[in-house]
N, C-alpha and C positions, 0 to 999 in steps of 0.2 A: 471519582471512575476511576476502573482497575482494568487490568487488561487479561486476558487468558489467553492461552495456545490452542489453536482447535484439533479439540484428539477425538472427534465423532460426528457420524456422520450428519447428525442434528446441529449442531457445529457449524459442520463443511456449508448446512445448507442455509443458515440463519446469515454467515457470511457473504454467501452466492446473490441469499434477495436483498442483501444490501445495494452489494455491487450493481444490480439489476436496477435499484431504483436509481440510483444516482448516474449508473453510465450509459443503462437502454433509455431508462423514463424520459429522465432530466436533459441526456446531453444526447440523444438519439444514437449512440455507439447500435450496430447488429448485435442482434442478440445471439447469432452464430458466432462473432467474432468476438465478443464476453467472456463466451467459456473455450479453457483448452486442456491441454495436458497435465496442466499444472493444478488442476481442481478436483485434486484425491487430498488424501491425507496418507501422507509417504515420510522417510525420508530425506526427499529431493527436492519439496515447500514446505514452511511451514506458514499456516496459517494464523492471522488473530483476530481478536472480536475483540473491540471496549465496549466496556457496561457502563452504564450511567442508570443511576435505580435499578441496578439487575436486568434493565433493557439492554440486549445488542446497539449500539449505536453507530459501529465503525467497525474498519476492518482492513488488510492488506495483506500482503504475503512476502514471503523474502526466500529465495533459492540463490545458488550457487558456486562459481568453482574459482580454483586457480585462486582464491585467496582473495575475491572478489564477491561480496553481495550485490542481486539485483533485489530492488524493492518495486512491487507492485502492484496495483488493483489498492492503493491507498484512496479511501474515501469515508464520507462520513454523510449519516444522514441530517438534509438538511433541516430537520426539527431541532437537530442538536447541536448545528454549524455556529462558533462564537464562544463553547462550552471548553474547549480543547482538549476536542477529541482528536484533533490531526495529528496535536501534538504528543499525546500521548498514543496515537499509533504509531509513529516514529520510534519514541521512548522503548515501546515494542519491541519493534524490528531492529532497533540499532543494538539491544539487548541481545535478542536472537543471533544477531551477524558477530557481536564479540563471544558468544557463548561456541559460535561456530568457527572461533577464531579467523574472521575472514579483517583484513587490513584496512578496507575501504569498502565504502557500497555507493552502488550507481543508481538512478532512476532517471527515468522520462516522465518529466513534471510538465505537465499542461501551462502554457506559460502565465494564465492569469495567477496560478499559485505560486510563480517563480519567485518572489519575495518569499513569501512565509519559507520556505527550503534552503532561502540564503539566510534568513533569521537563525536557523537551526545550524549553519556551517558547513551548507553544500555550495556548491560552487558550478556554476555552468562549463561544459566542457563539449560545447557544439554550436554551430546555427541549427536556428529553428528550422522544424524537419512536420509534416504532419502524419498522423493517424488517425484513422477514422475522422477527418477532416477540423482535428482539433488541431490547432498548433502545440507544439511539444518542445524542451529544451531536454538534452539532458546532463544531468548535474552527478556531481558526484564529494562526497565525505570523507576522510581520511578518521579513521577509526582510532582512539589511543588507550 
């Protein structure tokens, strides 16, 4: 399992395709909501792809300001779950956060994934809230 920073439109389109399979097709998120102004290759936001046997199977992205990284759109294809893809995505995004000298990272975790993030050192910093009818909590991790 390895990861790459998205640097081409082809790679960005692969990342967005994974997100659509997970969030739109599986979870029913509105396709219009899934795409936003961060879906481009820029210094403002870094996207990653996790590869398994040379095939993209997971993605996520990080942006940030004021020393805090904002992790979003973390997902793995259904057939790749249980292989460590989620951990590889988070390792990649935290590596980038450190490169950008962020002191901490935050994310909105779907409640069903809260334990996964807690095992990676994240703590809940909010009450439950809903995005696209899916319960979430805000979580944060201090980086060393």
